[in-house]
C-alpha positions as CSV (number, residue, x, y, z in Angstrom):
1,X,8.9,8.5,16.8
2,X,10.7,5.2,16.2
3,X,8.1,3.4,18.4
4,X,5.3,5.1,16.5
5,X,6.6,3.9,13.2
6,X,7.0,0.4,14.6
7,X,3.4,0.5,15.6
8,X,2.3,1.7,12.2
9,X,4.2,-1.2,10.6
10,X,2.6,-3.6,13.1
11,X,-0.8,-2.3,12.2
12,X,-0.1,-2.9,8.5
13,X,0.7,-6.5,9.4
14,X,-2.4,-7.1,11.5
15,X,-4.7,-8.0,8.6
16,X,-2.1,-10.5,7.4
17,X,-2.0,-12.1,10.8
18,X,-5.8,-12.3,11.0
19,X,-6.5,-13.6,7.5
20,X,-3.9,-16.4,8.1
21,X,-6.8,-18.3,9.7
22,X,-8.6,-18.3,6.3
23,X,-6.3,-21.2,5.4
24,X,-8.5,-23.6,7.3
25,X,-11.7,-22.8,5.4
26,X,-9.7,-22.7,2.2
27,X,-8.7,-26.4,2.8
28,X,-12.4,-27.2,3.7
29,X,-13.6,-25.6,0.4
30,X,-11.1,-27.4,-1.7
31,X,-12.1,-30.8,-0.1
32,X,-15.8,-30.0,-0.5
33,X,-15.3,-29.0,-4.2
34,X,-13.4,-32.2,-4.9
35,X,-16.0,-34.3,-3.1
36,X,-18.8,-32.6,-5.0
37,X,-17.1,-33.1,-8.3
38,X,-16.5,-36.8,-7.6
39,X,-20.1,-37.3,-6.4
40,X,-21.6,-35.4,-9.3
41,X,-23.2,-32.8,-7.0
42,X,-23.4,-29.2,-8.2
43,X,-25.8,-27.3,-5.8
44,X,-25.5,-27.4,-2.0
45,X,-28.0,-24.8,-0.9
46,X,-30.4,-22.4,-2.5
47,X,-32.6,-19.5,-1.2
48,X,-34.8,-16.8,-2.6
49,X,-33.1,-13.6,-1.5
50,X,-29.6,-12.4,-2.6
51,X,-27.0,-12.7,0.1
52,X,-23.7,-10.8,0.1
53,X,-21.2,-12.6,-2.1
54,X,-23.2,-15.8,-2.3
55,X,-26.1,-14.6,-4.4
56,X,-29.0,-17.1,-4.3
57,X,-27.1,-20.3,-3.4
58,X,-24.0,-22.3,-2.9
59,X,-22.7,-24.3,-5.8
60,X,-19.5,-26.0,-6.7
61,X,-18.6,-22.8,-8.6
62,X,-19.2,-20.9,-5.4
63,X,-16.7,-23.1,-3.6
64,X,-14.2,-22.7,-6.4
65,X,-14.6,-18.9,-6.4
66,X,-14.2,-18.9,-2.6
67,X,-10.9,-20.7,-3.1
68,X,-9.3,-18.1,-5.3
69,X,-10.9,-15.3,-3.3
70,X,-9.3,-16.6,-0.1
71,X,-6.0,-17.3,-1.7
72,X,-6.0,-13.7,-3.1
73,X,-6.8,-12.3,0.3
74,X,-4.0,-14.4,1.9
75,X,-1.5,-13.1,-0.6
76,X,-2.5,-9.5,-0.5
77,X,-2.8,-9.2,3.3
78,X,0.3,-11.3,3.8
79,X,2.5,-9.0,1.6
80,X,2.9,-6.5,4.4
81,X,3.7,-9.4,6.8
82,X,6.4,-10.7,4.6
83,X,7.8,-7.2,4.0
84,X,8.1,-6.5,7.7
85,X,9.8,-9.8,8.5
86,X,12.1,-9.6,5.4
87,X,10.6,-12.8,4.1
88,X,10.1,-11.3,0.6
89,X,12.2,-11.6,-2.5
90,X,15.1,-9.1,-2.3
91,X,18.5,-8.5,-3.8
92,X,20.6,-9.2,-0.7
93,X,23.5,-10.6,-2.7
94,X,24.2,-7.1,-3.8
95,X,24.5,-5.7,-0.3
96,X,25.6,-8.8,1.6
97,X,29.2,-7.6,2.0
98,X,28.3,-3.9,2.7
99,X,28.3,-2.1,6.0
100,X,25.0,-1.9,7.9
101,X,24.9,1.8,7.0
102,X,25.3,1.2,3.3
103,X,22.6,-1.6,3.5
104,X,20.3,0.8,5.2
105,X,20.7,3.4,2.5
106,X,20.0,0.8,-0.2
107,X,16.9,-0.3,1.7
108,X,15.6,3.2,2.1
109,X,16.2,3.9,-1.6
110,X,14.5,0.6,-2.6
111,X,11.5,1.4,-0.3
112,X,11.1,5.0,-1.5
113,X,12.0,4.5,-5.2
114,X,10.5,1.1,-6.0
115,X,8.1,-0.3,-3.4
116,X,6.2,2.9,-2.6
117,X,5.7,4.2,-6.2
118,X,4.6,0.7,-7.3
119,X,2.1,0.5,-4.4
120,X,0.8,4.0,-5.2
121,X,0.2,3.0,-8.8
122,X,-1.7,-0.2,-7.8
123,X,-3.6,1.8,-5.2
124,X,-4.6,4.4,-7.8
125,X,-5.7,2.1,-10.5
126,X,-7.0,-0.6,-8.1
127,X,-9.5,1.6,-6.5
128,X,-10.9,2.5,-9.9
129,X,-11.0,-1.2,-10.8
130,X,-13.0,-2.0,-7.6
131,X,-15.3,1.0,-8.0
132,X,-16.1,-0.1,-11.6
133,X,-17.0,-3.5,-10.4
134,X,-19.1,-2.0,-7.6
135,X,-21.1,0.4,-9.8
136,X,-21.7,-2.1,-12.5
137,X,-22.8,-4.8,-10.0
138,X,-20.2,-7.2,-11.4
139,X,-20.7,-10.8,-10.4
140,X,-20.3,-14.4,-11.6
141,X,-22.3,-15.4,-14.6
142,X,-21.7,-19.1,-14.0
143,X,-23.1,-19.7,-10.5
144,X,-20.1,-18.6,-8.5
145,X,-19.7,-15.7,-6.2
146,X,-21.4,-12.3,-6.7
147,X,-20.2,-8.9,-5.6
148,X,-16.8,-9.0,-7.3
149,X,-16.1,-5.5,-6.1
150,X,-15.2,-7.1,-2.7
151,X,-12.3,-9.1,-3.9
152,X,-11.2,-6.3,-6.3
153,X,-11.2,-3.9,-3.3
154,X,-8.7,-6.1,-1.6
155,X,-6.1,-5.3,-4.2
156,X,-5.8,-1.5,-3.4
157,X,-6.2,-2.3,0.3
158,X,-3.4,-4.8,0.3
159,X,-1.0,-2.6,-1.7
160,X,-2.0,0.4,0.5
161,X,-1.0,-1.5,3.6
162,X,2.3,-2.5,1.9
163,X,3.0,1.1,0.8
164,X,2.3,2.4,4.3
165,X,4.6,-0.2,5.7
166,X,7.3,0.7,3.2
167,X,7.0,4.4,4.0
168,X,7.1,3.8,7.8
169,X,10.1,1.5,7.4
170,X,11.9,4.0,5.2
171,X,11.3,6.8,7.7
172,X,12.3,4.6,10.6
173,X,15.5,3.6,8.8
174,X,16.3,7.3,8.0
175,X,15.8,8.2,11.6
176,X,18.2,5.4,12.7
177,X,20.7,6.6,10.1
178,X,20.6,10.1,11.3
179,X,20.8,9.1,15.0
180,X,23.5,6.5,14.3
181,X,21.4,3.7,16.0
182,X,21.4,1.1,13.3
183,X,21.3,-2.5,14.5
184,X,24.5,-4.5,13.8
185,X,22.5,-7.6,12.8
186,X,21.9,-8.8,9.3
187,X,18.4,-7.5,9.2
188,X,17.9,-3.8,9.6
189,X,14.3,-3.8,11.0
């Protein structure tokens, strides 16, 4: 069961590992937008049919929207990654001098009483937020990206992954507490 929960956490982290490569196009879009602004260019490409996200062309506003879309995806998918690796903000100063068992209990309580409920709330309202954008056909009215539902759908997906990782980590820690197999190191996972 412990290995299964480790695999669940690793699967929650996989999107974060994959979207990390979006940092390269993010840098390219920033540079292209700066160049376009300096050269006075607004439109790069246009076409007749609507394309997913892009609408009928690529403008400076498209590049700017792509920047915040990519940044949002990096943060939302990276949340589970940071959670798994304990690279997130935490209150370790409270439990620094406690035994591994006490730290594990605090971690389980934090995961089940704070992280998981918060993720469930965001998941609940986030899916409604994305569905409203989808059904209304929400898009940019200033020449930026269309299909805003796509980026809004990333919010519940990201928090869903984080919630699943928190639940798996809590169950894994409970199993280790019951079995008495907690690691002696500073980090419990």
